[in-house]
KOLMARRO-888609 format. One record per atom (N, C-alpha, C, CB): residue number from 1; residue in three letters; atom name; x, y, z. Coordinates in Angstrom, 3 decimals. Each point is the difference from the previous one (the first is absolute). Glycine has a CB too. Example, Ala and Ser with C-alpha at 12.3 -4.5 7.8 and 13.67 -1.06 7.14 Angstrom:
[1,"Ala","N",[13.190,-5.690,7.800]];
[1,"Ala","CA",[-0.890,1.190,0.000]];
[1,"Ala","C",[0.900,1.200,0.000]];
[1,"Ala","CB",[-1.892,-1.173,1.246]];
[2,"Ser","N",[1.542,2.223,-1.966]];
[2,"Ser","CA",[0.820,1.190,0.060]];
[2,"Ser","C",[-0.770,1.090,0.730]];
[2,"Ser","CB",[1.184,-0.628,-2.145]];
//
This chain:
[1,"Met","N",[-14.535,-14.603,-10.546]];
[1,"Met","CA",[1.081,0.154,0.816]];
[1,"Met","C",[-0.753,0.500,1.390]];
[1,"Met","CB",[1.888,0.550,-2.060]];
[2,"Ser","N",[-1.460,-1.121,3.053]];
[2,"Ser","CA",[-0.629,0.312,1.028]];
[2,"Ser","C",[0.533,1.281,1.046]];
[2,"Ser","CB",[-0.601,-2.500,-0.461]];
[3,"Ala","N",[-0.048,3.170,1.210]];
[3,"Ala","CA",[0.653,1.350,0.616]];
[3,"Ala","C",[1.290,-0.601,0.680]];
[3,"Ala","CB",[-2.367,1.489,0.545]];
[4,"Asn","N",[2.521,-2.373,0.162]];
[4,"Asn","CA",[1.178,-0.317,0.549]];
[4,"Asn","C",[1.083,-0.269,-0.903]];
[4,"Asn","CB",[-1.253,-0.731,1.687]];
[5,"Glu","N",[0.767,0.051,-2.645]];
[5,"Glu","CA",[1.218,-0.214,-1.089]];
[5,"Glu","C",[0.640,1.099,-0.885]];
[5,"Glu","CB",[-1.102,-2.036,-0.115]];
[6,"Lys","N",[0.224,3.426,0.210]];
[6,"Lys","CA",[0.090,1.262,-0.670]];
[6,"Lys","C",[0.597,0.750,0.927]];
[6,"Lys","CB",[-1.844,-0.157,-1.409]];
[7,"Ile","N",[1.923,0.085,2.826]];
[7,"Ile","CA",[0.583,0.643,1.042]];
[7,"Ile","C",[1.532,-0.688,0.130]];
[7,"Ile","CB",[-2.496,0.539,1.198]];
[8,"Leu","N",[2.756,-1.774,-1.215]];
[8,"Leu","CA",[1.030,-0.874,-0.267]];
[8,"Leu","C",[0.935,0.656,-1.108]];
[8,"Leu","CB",[-1.521,-2.026,0.685]];
[9,"Lys","N",[0.824,1.981,-1.949]];
[9,"Lys","CA",[0.637,0.302,-1.333]];
[9,"Lys","C",[0.526,1.677,0.389]];
[9,"Lys","CB",[-1.817,-1.860,-1.885]];
[10,"Ala","N",[1.116,2.692,2.294]];
[10,"Ala","CA",[0.288,1.343,0.346]];
[10,"Ala","C",[1.192,0.168,1.063]];
[10,"Ala","CB",[-2.470,0.441,-0.536]];
[11,"Leu","N",[2.677,-1.076,1.514]];
[11,"Leu","CA",[0.815,0.129,0.870]];
[11,"Leu","C",[1.276,-0.647,-0.615]];
[11,"Leu","CB",[-1.786,0.130,1.846]];
[12,"Lys","N",[1.779,-1.167,-2.776]];
[12,"Lys","CA",[1.212,-0.371,-0.707]];
[12,"Lys","C",[0.324,1.036,-0.922]];
[12,"Lys","CB",[-0.436,-2.324,0.218]];
[13,"Thr","N",[-0.423,2.946,-1.159]];
[13,"Thr","CA",[0.301,1.223,-0.615]];
[13,"Thr","C",[0.592,1.002,0.512]];
[13,"Thr","CB",[-1.465,-0.547,-0.892]];
[14,"Ala","N",[1.166,1.104,2.308]];
[14,"Ala","CA",[0.307,0.978,0.772]];
[14,"Ala","C",[1.426,-0.799,0.417]];
[14,"Ala","CB",[-2.619,1.221,0.751]];
[15,"Glu","N",[2.817,-1.922,-0.354]];
[15,"Glu","CA",[1.486,-0.748,0.485]];
[15,"Glu","C",[1.053,0.220,-0.957]];
[15,"Glu","CB",[-1.133,-1.891,1.101]];
[16,"Thr","N",[0.537,1.695,-2.525]];
[16,"Thr","CA",[0.915,0.025,-1.166]];
[16,"Thr","C",[0.610,1.289,-0.240]];
[16,"Thr","CB",[-1.293,-1.686,-0.971]];
[17,"Ser","N",[-0.051,2.807,0.956]];
[17,"Ser","CA",[0.367,1.134,-0.261]];
[17,"Ser","C",[0.906,0.281,1.187]];
[17,"Ser","CB",[-2.015,0.602,-1.439]];
[18,"Leu","N",[1.986,-0.789,2.552]];
[18,"Leu","CA",[1.054,0.599,0.877]];
[18,"Leu","C",[1.107,-0.402,-0.232]];
[18,"Leu","CB",[-1.233,0.252,1.490]];
[19,"Glu","N",[1.567,-1.791,-2.114]];
[19,"Glu","CA",[1.508,-0.461,0.196]];
[19,"Glu","C",[0.330,0.623,-1.551]];
[19,"Glu","CB",[0.003,-2.622,1.863]];
[20,"Asn","N",[-0.876,3.063,-2.912]];
[20,"Asn","CA",[0.460,0.853,-1.227]];
[20,"Asn","C",[0.841,1.361,0.513]];
[20,"Asn","CB",[-2.264,-0.873,-1.435]];
[21,"Ser","N",[1.117,1.359,2.512]];
[21,"Ser","CA",[0.265,1.435,0.401]];
[21,"Ser","C",[1.514,0.152,0.836]];
[21,"Ser","CB",[-2.844,0.355,0.182]];
[22,"Ile","N",[3.059,-1.490,0.650]];
[22,"Ile","CA",[1.273,-0.090,0.601]];
[22,"Ile","C",[1.293,-0.008,-0.817]];
[22,"Ile","CB",[-1.314,-1.098,1.539]];
[23,"Ala","N",[1.022,0.161,-2.728]];
[23,"Ala","CA",[1.125,-0.172,-0.861]];
[23,"Ala","C",[0.222,1.442,-1.034]];
[23,"Ala","CB",[-0.529,-2.886,0.137]];
[24,"Ala","N",[-0.533,3.539,-0.388]];
[24,"Ala","CA",[-0.124,1.295,-0.674]];
[24,"Ala","C",[0.577,1.195,0.877]];
[24,"Ala","CB",[-2.090,-0.943,-1.211]];
[25,"Leu","N",[1.793,0.732,2.504]];
[25,"Leu","CA",[0.934,0.820,0.801]];
[25,"Leu","C",[1.695,-0.101,0.110]];
[25,"Leu","CB",[-2.180,-0.110,1.150]];
[26,"Asn","N",[2.197,-1.430,-1.134]];
[26,"Asn","CA",[1.759,-0.147,-0.093]];
[26,"Asn","C",[0.666,0.414,-1.331]];
[26,"Asn","CB",[-0.163,-2.048,1.517]];
[27,"Lys","N",[-0.670,1.786,-2.323]];
[27,"Lys","CA",[0.321,0.513,-1.579]];
[27,"Lys","C",[0.202,1.679,-0.070]];
[27,"Lys","CB",[-1.653,-2.124,-1.044]];
[28,"Lys","N",[0.867,2.717,1.859]];
[28,"Lys","CA",[-0.044,1.396,0.164]];
[28,"Lys","C",[-0.982,0.482,-1.190]];
[28,"Lys","CB",[2.503,0.175,1.140]];
[29,"Asp","N",[-3.274,-0.830,-1.595]];
[29,"Asp","CA",[-1.075,0.141,-1.171]];
[29,"Asp","C",[-1.439,0.577,0.902]];
[29,"Asp","CB",[1.139,-2.356,-1.811]];
[30,"Glu","N",[-1.025,3.616,1.709]];
[30,"Glu","CA",[-0.770,0.743,0.787]];
[30,"Glu","C",[-1.619,-0.234,-0.600]];
[30,"Glu","CB",[2.210,1.794,0.567]];
[31,"Ser","N",[-2.343,-1.909,-1.971]];
[31,"Ser","CA",[-1.011,-0.151,-0.526]];
[31,"Ser","C",[-0.837,-1.581,0.151]];
[31,"Ser","CB",[1.214,2.005,-1.388]];
[32,"Ala","N",[-0.113,-2.984,0.890]];
[32,"Ala","CA",[-0.590,-1.111,0.571]];
[32,"Ala","C",[-0.653,-0.177,1.441]];
[32,"Ala","CB",[1.546,-0.638,-1.534]];
[33,"Phe","N",[-0.447,1.030,2.650]];
[33,"Phe","CA",[-0.183,0.087,0.958]];
[33,"Phe","C",[-1.439,0.644,0.657]];
[33,"Phe","CB",[2.439,-0.208,-0.473]];
[34,"Ala","N",[-3.061,1.449,-0.457]];
[34,"Ala","CA",[-1.110,0.302,0.583]];
[34,"Ala","C",[-1.372,-0.883,-0.515]];
[34,"Ala","CB",[1.274,2.331,0.313]];
[35,"Asp","N",[-0.957,-2.484,-1.523]];
[35,"Asp","CA",[-0.972,-0.780,-0.598]];
[35,"Asp","C",[-0.198,-1.416,0.820]];
[35,"Asp","CB",[0.619,1.204,-2.316]];
[36,"Ser","N",[0.202,-2.137,2.464]];
[36,"Ser","CA",[0.040,-1.081,0.885]];
[36,"Ser","C",[-0.807,0.334,1.451]];
[36,"Ser","CB",[2.354,-0.678,-1.232]];
[37,"Val","N",[-2.050,1.882,1.784]];
[37,"Val","CA",[-0.521,0.158,1.300]];
[37,"Val","C",[-1.612,0.368,-0.114]];
[37,"Val","CB",[2.476,0.778,0.878]];
[38,"Trp","N",[-2.588,-0.084,-1.989]];
[38,"Trp","CA",[-1.302,0.286,-0.489]];
[38,"Trp","C",[-1.052,-1.381,0.003]];
[38,"Trp","CB",[1.273,1.989,-1.506]];
[39,"His","N",[-0.644,-2.810,0.488]];
[39,"His","CA",[-0.463,-1.299,0.056]];
[39,"His","C",[0.074,-0.769,0.950]];
[39,"His","CB",[0.317,0.189,-1.695]];
[40,"Ala","N",[0.108,-0.191,2.861]];
[40,"Ala","CA",[0.029,-0.590,0.999]];
[40,"Ala","C",[-1.256,0.567,1.070]];
[40,"Ala","CB",[2.649,-0.459,-0.659]];
[41,"Ala","N",[-2.671,1.765,0.515]];
[41,"Ala","CA",[-1.011,0.423,0.790]];
[41,"Ala","C",[-1.595,-0.006,-0.812]];
[41,"Ala","CB",[2.079,1.462,1.304]];
[42,"Asp","N",[-2.082,-1.644,-2.496]];
[42,"Asp","CA",[-1.125,-0.246,-0.624]];
[42,"Asp","C",[-0.556,-1.204,0.393]];
[42,"Asp","CB",[0.712,1.255,-1.670]];
[43,"Glu","N",[0.344,-2.099,1.725]];
[43,"Glu","CA",[-0.245,-1.748,0.127]];
[43,"Glu","C",[-0.627,-0.166,1.330]];
[43,"Glu","CB",[2.171,-0.882,-1.362]];
[44,"Leu","N",[-1.333,1.792,2.288]];
[44,"Leu","CA",[-0.905,-0.148,1.652]];
[44,"Leu","C",[-1.087,0.914,-0.035]];
[44,"Leu","CB",[2.038,-0.428,1.567]];
[45,"Glu","N",[-2.109,1.476,-2.108]];
[45,"Glu","CA",[-1.457,0.420,0.039]];
[45,"Glu","C",[-1.107,-0.755,-0.378]];
[45,"Glu","CB",[0.953,1.747,-0.309]];
[46,"Tyr","N",[-0.778,-2.545,-1.034]];
[46,"Tyr","CA",[-0.943,-1.129,-0.178]];
[46,"Tyr","C",[-0.233,-0.862,0.747]];
[46,"Tyr","CB",[0.404,0.252,-1.573]];
[47,"Ala","N",[0.777,-1.322,1.924]];
[47,"Ala","CA",[-0.078,-0.579,1.302]];
[47,"Ala","C",[-0.920,0.225,1.180]];
[47,"Ala","CB",[1.940,-0.030,-0.758]];
[48,"Leu","N",[-1.924,1.125,1.115]];
[48,"Leu","CA",[-0.476,0.586,1.335]];
[48,"Leu","C",[-1.590,0.370,-0.452]];
[48,"Leu","CB",[2.621,1.124,1.013]];
[49,"Phe","N",[-2.911,-0.823,-2.488]];
[49,"Phe","CA",[-1.506,0.474,-0.208]];
[49,"Phe","C",[-0.320,-1.642,0.019]];
[49,"Phe","CB",[-0.169,2.743,-1.676]];
[50,"Leu","N",[0.815,-3.903,1.224]];
[50,"Leu","CA",[-0.763,-1.144,-0.106]];
[50,"Leu","C",[-0.197,-0.457,1.352]];
[50,"Leu","CB",[0.799,-0.558,-2.215]];
[51,"Phe","N",[0.131,0.871,3.004]];
[51,"Phe","CA",[-0.106,-0.692,1.299]];
[51,"Phe","C",[-1.049,0.841,0.721]];
[51,"Phe","CB",[2.484,-0.939,0.101]];
[52,"Ser","N",[-2.673,2.252,-0.325]];
[52,"Ser","CA",[-1.286,0.636,0.448]];
[52,"Ser","C",[-1.277,-0.579,-0.363]];
[52,"Ser","CB",[1.220,1.859,-0.094]];
[53,"Leu","N",[-1.248,-2.420,-1.342]];
[53,"Leu","CA",[-1.398,-0.487,-0.379]];
[53,"Leu","C",[-0.153,-1.303,0.571]];
[53,"Leu","CB",[-0.109,1.232,-2.112]];
[54,"Thr","N",[1.067,-1.951,2.664]];
[54,"Thr","CA",[0.013,-1.101,0.319]];
[54,"Thr","C",[-0.563,-0.255,1.333]];
[54,"Thr","CB",[1.683,-0.118,-1.509]];
[55,"Phe","N",[-1.369,1.013,2.157]];
[55,"Phe","CA",[-0.452,0.124,1.258]];
[55,"Phe","C",[-1.012,0.907,0.489]];
[55,"Phe","CB",[1.932,-0.713,0.128]];
[56,"Gln","N",[-2.626,1.289,-1.188]];
[56,"Gln","CA",[-1.090,0.524,0.036]];
[56,"Gln","C",[-1.030,-1.190,-0.336]];
[56,"Gln","CB",[1.045,2.365,-0.533]];
[57,"Asp","N",[-0.602,-3.128,-0.380]];
[57,"Asp","CA",[-0.766,-1.153,-0.440]];
[57,"Asp","C",[-0.428,-0.812,1.177]];
[57,"Asp","CB",[1.223,-0.039,-2.138]];
[58,"Glu","N",[0.049,-0.097,2.940]];
[58,"Glu","CA",[-0.308,-0.996,1.374]];
[58,"Glu","C",[-0.609,0.813,0.953]];
[58,"Glu","CB",[1.966,-1.502,-0.189]];
[59,"Gly","N",[-2.192,2.648,0.107]];
[59,"Gly","CA",[-0.872,0.576,1.252]];
[59,"Gly","C",[0.957,0.253,0.782]];
[59,"Gly","CB",[-2.048,-1.158,-0.043]];
[60,"Ser","N",[3.565,1.200,-0.174]];
[60,"Ser","CA",[0.575,0.471,1.496]];
[60,"Ser","C",[-0.016,1.222,0.483]];
[60,"Ser","CB",[1.283,-1.440,-0.308]];
[61,"Lys","N",[-1.313,1.595,1.579]];
[61,"Lys","CA",[-0.142,1.276,0.559]];
[61,"Lys","C",[1.169,0.666,0.491]];
[61,"Lys","CB",[-2.030,-0.724,0.487]];
[62,"Thr","N",[3.187,0.053,-0.828]];
[62,"Thr","CA",[1.517,0.182,0.586]];
[62,"Thr","C",[0.509,0.987,-0.895]];
[62,"Thr","CB",[0.508,-2.381,0.894]];
[63,"Lys","N",[-0.206,3.293,-0.370]];
[63,"Lys","CA",[0.516,1.437,-0.957]];
[63,"Lys","C",[1.367,-0.109,0.475]];
[63,"Lys","CB",[-2.150,1.889,-0.098]];
[64,"Leu","N",[2.957,-2.931,-0.371]];
[64,"Leu","CA",[1.591,-0.014,0.036]];
[64,"Leu","C",[0.682,0.942,-0.755]];
[64,"Leu","CB",[-0.133,-2.175,0.305]];
[65,"Lys","N",[0.378,3.471,0.212]];
[65,"Lys","CA",[0.867,0.849,-0.658]];
[65,"Lys","C",[1.429,0.334,0.930]];
[65,"Lys","CB",[-2.296,0.986,-1.269]];
[66,"Pro","N",[3.076,-1.740,0.942]];
[66,"Pro","CA",[1.186,0.316,0.726]];
[66,"Pro","C",[0.575,1.175,-0.502]];
[66,"Pro","CB",[0.377,-2.221,0.480]];
[67,"Asn","N",[0.031,2.979,0.514]];
[67,"Asn","CA",[0.864,1.403,-0.377]];
[67,"Asn","C",[1.417,-0.035,0.593]];
[67,"Asn","CB",[-2.171,1.461,0.047]];
[68,"Pro","N",[3.125,-1.874,-1.113]];
[68,"Pro","CA",[1.205,-0.104,0.560]];
[68,"Pro","C",[0.698,1.111,0.257]];
[68,"Pro","CB",[-0.014,-1.818,-0.901]];
[69,"Glu","N",[0.821,2.084,1.525]];
[69,"Glu","CA",[0.847,0.974,0.474]];
[69,"Glu","C",[1.311,0.051,-0.575]];
[69,"Glu","CB",[-1.197,-0.171,1.875]];
[70,"Leu","N",[1.383,0.754,-3.105]];
[70,"Leu","CA",[1.113,-0.077,-0.950]];
[70,"Leu","C",[1.358,0.685,0.098]];
[70,"Leu","CB",[-1.836,-0.285,-1.196]];
[71,"Lys","N",[2.480,-0.430,1.830]];
[71,"Lys","CA",[1.479,0.711,0.591]];
[71,"Lys","C",[0.564,0.558,-1.208]];
[71,"Lys","CB",[0.665,-1.690,1.949]];
[72,"Lys","N",[0.381,2.723,-1.591]];
[72,"Lys","CA",[1.084,0.723,-0.835]];
[72,"Lys","C",[0.730,-1.431,-0.845]];
[72,"Lys","CB",[0.543,2.437,2.039]];
[73,"Met","N",[-0.805,-3.285,-3.285]];
[73,"Met","CA",[0.475,-0.833,-0.449]];
[73,"Met","C",[0.424,0.349,-1.437]];
[73,"Met","CB",[-1.172,-1.298,1.655]];
[74,"Asp","N",[2.358,1.158,-2.305]];
[74,"Asp","CA",[0.410,-0.032,-1.104]];
[74,"Asp","C",[-0.898,-0.863,-1.396]];
[74,"Asp","CB",[2.146,0.399,1.747]];
[75,"Thr","N",[-2.080,0.184,-2.571]];
[75,"Thr","CA",[-1.018,-0.645,-0.895]];
[75,"Thr","C",[0.501,-1.847,-0.238]];
[75,"Thr","CB",[-0.477,2.882,-1.425]];
[76,"His","N",[1.459,-3.178,1.545]];
[76,"His","CA",[0.261,-1.681,-0.239]];
[76,"His","C",[-0.614,-0.263,1.161]];
[76,"His","CB",[2.268,-0.458,-1.282]];
[77,"Ser","N",[-1.983,0.864,2.631]];
[77,"Ser","CA",[-0.842,-0.583,1.085]];
[77,"Ser","C",[-1.561,0.011,-0.371]];
[77,"Ser","CB",[1.808,0.820,1.723]];
[78,"Leu","N",[-2.320,0.237,-2.139]];
[78,"Leu","CA",[-1.367,0.019,-0.080]];
[78,"Leu","C",[-0.672,-1.063,-1.048]];
[78,"Leu","CB",[0.321,2.452,0.715]];
[79,"Leu","N",[0.415,-2.498,-1.743]];
[79,"Leu","CA",[-0.349,-0.958,-1.014]];
[79,"Leu","C",[0.307,-1.631,0.773]];
[79,"Leu","CB",[0.723,1.994,-2.270]];
[80,"Ala","N",[0.470,-2.178,2.930]];
[80,"Ala","CA",[0.312,-1.284,0.442]];
[80,"Ala","C",[-1.170,-0.128,0.822]];
[80,"Ala","CB",[2.561,-0.081,-0.117]];
[81,"Glu","N",[-3.026,0.733,0.943]];
[81,"Glu","CA",[-1.075,-0.311,1.073]];
[81,"Glu","C",[-1.282,-0.096,-0.618]];
[81,"Glu","CB",[1.192,1.161,1.734]];
[82,"Ala","N",[-1.389,-0.648,-2.701]];
[82,"Ala","CA",[-1.437,-0.212,-0.836]];
[82,"Ala","C",[0.178,-1.174,-0.678]];
[82,"Ala","CB",[-0.601,2.341,-0.434]];
[83,"Gln","N",[1.608,-3.023,0.014]];
[83,"Gln","CA",[0.387,-1.095,-0.733]];
[83,"Gln","C",[-0.656,-1.113,0.801]];
[83,"Gln","CB",[2.218,0.994,-0.981]];
[84,"Asn","N",[-1.118,-0.917,2.366]];
[84,"Asn","CA",[-0.223,-1.094,1.230]];
[84,"Asn","C",[-1.622,0.055,0.293]];
[84,"Asn","CB",[2.598,0.419,1.288]];
[85,"Leu","N",[-3.293,0.540,-1.147]];
[85,"Leu","CA",[-1.458,0.148,0.379]];
[85,"Leu","C",[-0.684,-0.685,-1.029]];
[85,"Leu","CB",[0.164,2.165,1.160]];
[86,"Leu","N",[-0.001,-2.316,-2.754]];
[86,"Leu","CA",[-0.694,-0.224,-0.974]];
[86,"Leu","C",[0.318,-1.882,0.037]];
[86,"Leu","CB",[0.189,2.936,-1.412]];
[87,"Asn","N",[1.224,-3.143,1.714]];
[87,"Asn","CA",[0.297,-1.313,0.334]];
[87,"Asn","C",[-1.144,-0.577,0.691]];
[87,"Asn","CB",[2.348,0.485,0.101]];
[88,"Ala","N",[-2.406,0.011,1.296]];
[88,"Ala","CA",[-0.893,-0.332,0.967]];
[88,"Ala","C",[-1.382,-0.166,-0.550]];
[88,"Ala","CB",[1.421,1.133,1.577]];
[89,"Ala","N",[-2.063,-0.170,-2.055]];
[89,"Ala","CA",[-1.088,0.238,-0.450]];
[89,"Ala","C",[-0.222,-1.223,-1.151]];
[89,"Ala","CB",[0.204,2.692,0.712]];
[90,"Glu","N",[0.690,-2.975,-1.578]];
[90,"Glu","CA",[-0.427,-1.348,-0.637]];
[90,"Glu","C",[-0.010,-1.061,0.750]];
[90,"Glu","CB",[0.757,0.678,-1.774]];
[91,"Arg","N",[0.068,-0.882,2.376]];
[91,"Arg","CA",[-0.101,-1.185,0.945]];
[91,"Arg","C",[-1.489,-0.092,0.769]];
[91,"Arg","CB",[2.716,0.244,0.376]];
[92,"Tyr","N",[-2.951,0.784,0.298]];
[92,"Tyr","CA",[-1.288,0.080,0.719]];
[92,"Tyr","C",[-1.268,-0.492,-1.190]];
[92,"Tyr","CB",[1.071,2.229,1.813]];
[93,"Met","N",[-1.031,-1.545,-2.677]];
[93,"Met","CA",[-1.032,-0.431,-1.075]];
[93,"Met","C",[0.078,-1.263,-0.173]];
[93,"Met","CB",[0.041,1.854,-1.123]];
[94,"Ser","N",[1.054,-2.721,0.628]];
[94,"Ser","CA",[0.221,-1.192,-0.296]];
[94,"Ser","C",[-0.507,-0.917,1.147]];
[94,"Ser","CB",[1.862,0.796,-1.466]];
[95,"Asn","N",[-1.960,-0.331,2.653]];
[95,"Asn","CA",[-0.404,-0.714,1.373]];
[95,"Asn","C",[-1.454,0.169,0.280]];
[95,"Asn","CB",[2.263,0.430,0.994]];
[96,"Lys","N",[-2.758,0.471,-2.160]];
[96,"Lys","CA",[-1.314,0.629,0.507]];
[96,"Lys","C",[-0.381,1.025,1.481]];
[96,"Lys","CB",[-0.399,-2.243,-1.349]];
[97,"Lys","N",[1.620,2.912,1.330]];
[97,"Lys","CA",[-0.631,0.945,1.128]];
[97,"Lys","C",[0.460,1.475,-0.646]];
[97,"Lys","CB",[0.258,-1.801,2.431]];
[98,"Gln","N",[-1.668,1.901,-2.853]];
[98,"Gln","CA",[-0.279,1.215,-0.739]];
[98,"Gln","C",[0.320,1.473,1.166]];
[98,"Gln","CB",[-2.114,-1.630,-1.751]];
[99,"Gln","N",[1.513,1.622,2.640]];
[99,"Gln","CA",[0.314,1.141,0.816]];
[99,"Gln","C",[1.305,0.245,0.248]];
[99,"Gln","CB",[-1.879,-0.305,0.904]];
[100,"Ser","N",[3.016,-0.752,-0.566]];
[100,"Ser","CA",[1.390,0.215,0.079]];
[100,"Ser","C",[0.711,0.476,-1.141]];
[100,"Ser","CB",[-0.142,-1.567,1.506]];
[101,"Ser","N",[-0.535,0.927,-2.652]];
[101,"Ser","CA",[0.685,0.460,-1.354]];
[101,"Ser","C",[-0.274,1.600,-0.266]];
[101,"Ser","CB",[-0.380,-2.526,-1.071]];
[102,"Tyr","N",[-1.342,2.898,1.332]];
[102,"Tyr","CA",[-0.313,1.278,-0.050]];
[102,"Tyr","C",[1.121,1.024,0.767]];
[102,"Tyr","CB",[-2.506,-0.960,-0.187]];
[103,"Lys","N",[2.562,0.650,1.151]];
[103,"Lys","CA",[0.571,0.473,1.057]];
[103,"Lys","C",[1.719,0.511,-0.659]];
[103,"Lys","CB",[-1.827,-1.797,1.919]];
[104,"Asp","N",[2.476,0.842,-2.039]];
[104,"Asp","CA",[1.495,0.153,-0.816]];
[104,"Asp","C",[-0.196,0.613,-1.387]];
[104,"Asp","CB",[0.984,-2.161,1.122]];
[105,"Ala","N",[-2.038,2.062,-1.966]];
[105,"Ala","CA",[-0.102,0.824,-1.228]];
[105,"Ala","C",[-0.101,1.023,0.439]];
[105,"Ala","CB",[-0.845,-1.206,-1.362]];
[106,"Tyr","N",[0.104,2.095,2.274]];
[106,"Tyr","CA",[-0.478,1.271,0.435]];
[106,"Tyr","C",[1.181,0.681,0.283]];
[106,"Tyr","CB",[-2.128,-0.706,0.877]];
[107,"Val","N",[2.859,-0.068,-0.016]];
[107,"Val","CA",[1.225,0.779,0.502]];
[107,"Val","C",[1.218,0.074,-0.926]];
[107,"Val","CB",[-0.740,-0.689,2.211]];
[108,"Ala","N",[0.683,-0.287,-3.192]];
[108,"Ala","CA",[0.956,0.103,-0.870]];
[108,"Ala","C",[-0.305,1.228,-1.204]];
[108,"Ala","CB",[0.461,-2.658,0.658]];
[109,"Arg","N",[-1.790,2.624,-1.024]];
[109,"Arg","CA",[-0.463,1.324,-0.574]];
[109,"Arg","C",[0.534,1.227,1.097]];
[109,"Arg","CB",[-2.343,-1.255,-1.272]];
[110,"His","N",[2.418,1.593,2.134]];
[110,"His","CA",[0.438,0.971,0.680]];
[110,"His","C",[1.256,-0.062,-0.188]];
[110,"His","CB",[-1.605,0.100,1.403]];
[111,"Tyr","N",[2.334,-0.849,-1.428]];
[111,"Tyr","CA",[1.676,0.028,-0.327]];
[111,"Tyr","C",[0.220,0.599,-1.555]];
[111,"Tyr","CB",[0.523,-2.384,1.628]];
[112,"Val","N",[-1.067,1.648,-2.330]];
[112,"Val","CA",[0.019,0.344,-1.667]];
[112,"Val","C",[-0.824,1.547,-0.192]];
[112,"Val","CB",[-0.185,-2.990,-0.833]];
[113,"Leu","N",[-0.691,3.549,1.305]];
[113,"Leu","CA",[-0.222,1.212,0.056]];
[113,"Leu","C",[0.629,1.132,0.787]];
[113,"Leu","CB",[-1.614,-1.178,-0.591]];
[114,"Arg","N",[2.482,0.579,1.228]];
[114,"Arg","CA",[1.054,1.010,0.402]];
[114,"Arg","C",[1.193,0.077,-0.679]];
[114,"Arg","CB",[-0.822,-0.241,1.930]];
[115,"Val","N",[1.101,-0.657,-2.763]];
[115,"Val","CA",[1.284,-0.015,-0.924]];
[115,"Val","C",[-0.759,0.918,-0.916]];
[115,"Val","CB",[1.397,-2.518,0.205]];
[116,"Gln","N",[-2.659,2.370,-0.635]];
[116,"Gln","CA",[-0.631,0.769,-1.084]];
[116,"Gln","C",[0.127,1.705,0.429]];
[116,"Gln","CB",[-1.824,-2.267,-0.591]];
[117,"Glu","N",[1.177,2.278,1.555]];
[117,"Glu","CA",[0.438,1.399,0.808]];
[117,"Glu","C",[1.332,0.394,-0.028]];
[117,"Glu","CB",[-1.596,-0.448,1.488]];
[118,"Asp","N",[2.689,-0.201,-1.265]];
[118,"Asp","CA",[1.394,0.535,0.062]];
[118,"Asp","C",[0.283,0.380,-1.522]];
[118,"Asp","CB",[0.844,-1.528,2.160]];
[119,"Leu","N",[-1.110,0.631,-2.864]];
[119,"Leu","CA",[-0.081,0.166,-1.626]];
[119,"Leu","C",[-0.071,1.214,-0.250]];
[119,"Leu","CB",[-1.064,-1.833,-0.489]];
[120,"Ala","N",[-0.197,2.225,0.424]];
[120,"Ala","CA",[-1.121,1.225,-0.215]];
[120,"Ala","C",[1.024,1.189,0.523]];
[120,"Ala","CB",[-2.737,-1.349,0.580]];
[121,"Lys","N",[3.121,1.247,0.697]];
[121,"Lys","CA",[0.651,0.968,0.630]];
[121,"Lys","C",[1.239,0.281,-0.733]];
[121,"Lys","CB",[-1.022,-0.615,2.080]];
[122,"Lys","N",[1.997,-0.193,-2.552]];
[122,"Lys","CA",[1.344,0.100,-0.694]];
[122,"Lys","C",[-0.459,0.660,-1.290]];
[122,"Lys","CB",[1.280,-2.156,1.051]];
[123,"Arg","N",[-2.088,1.598,-1.595]];
[123,"Arg","CA",[-0.486,0.901,-1.183]];
[123,"Arg","C",[-0.264,1.283,0.058]];
[123,"Arg","CB",[-0.783,-1.664,-0.536]];
[124,"Arg","N",[-0.039,2.019,1.529]];
[124,"Arg","CA",[-0.532,1.228,0.277]];
[124,"Arg","C",[1.165,0.936,0.148]];
[124,"Arg","CB",[-2.052,-0.978,1.053]];
[125,"Glu","N",[2.854,0.544,-0.324]];
[125,"Glu","CA",[1.438,0.537,0.581]];
[125,"Glu","C",[0.803,0.315,-1.151]];
[125,"Glu","CB",[0.048,-1.417,2.090]];
[126,"Ala","N",[0.020,0.452,-3.162]];
[126,"Ala","CA",[1.049,0.308,-1.517]];
[126,"Ala","C",[-1.095,0.872,-0.722]];
[126,"Ala","CB",[1.642,-2.577,-0.479]];
[127,"Phe","N",[-2.568,2.474,0.524]];
[127,"Phe","CA",[-0.942,0.973,-0.909]];
[127,"Phe","C",[0.214,1.566,0.467]];
[127,"Phe","CB",[-1.959,-2.002,-0.254]];
[128,"Lys","N",[2.038,2.013,1.645]];
[128,"Lys","CA",[0.176,1.228,0.270]];
[128,"Lys","C",[1.379,0.611,-0.025]];
[128,"Lys","CB",[-1.912,-0.463,1.116]];
[129,"Lys","N",[2.861,-0.163,-1.025]];
[129,"Lys","CA",[1.442,0.504,-0.465]];
[129,"Lys","C",[0.505,0.210,-1.396]];
[129,"Lys","CB",[0.394,-1.074,1.859]];
[130,"Lys","N",[-1.610,0.885,-2.779]];
[130,"Lys","CA",[0.270,0.099,-1.382]];
[130,"Lys","C",[-0.432,1.450,-0.484]];
[130,"Lys","CB",[-0.320,-2.601,-0.293]];
//
């Protein structure tokens, strides 16, 4: 399996995990929600790692590190935006536009990490109340 195929598979798996996390959130299943978000973040990290190896092999001097400003968004909006970005990243990969795919995957990771941070914060607050 080529690096591009592995990246595309990781992006698709991340998107599926996001779909599962949205379903779990709607069902108010916090454990399944946390697991699905974690799996999405894991697959995104793997895809970005593969991108970095690909760019390193190509000798790309481009240091594309978009740094999105995350507005105050609710969890549903963060997940939906990450899912939209992953859809775009998959399309770019299918069209062999790796730089654009990387950019969208990188920004999607920021959204997913924000969800994880919010989830950890809620858990800490609940633990403090006990």
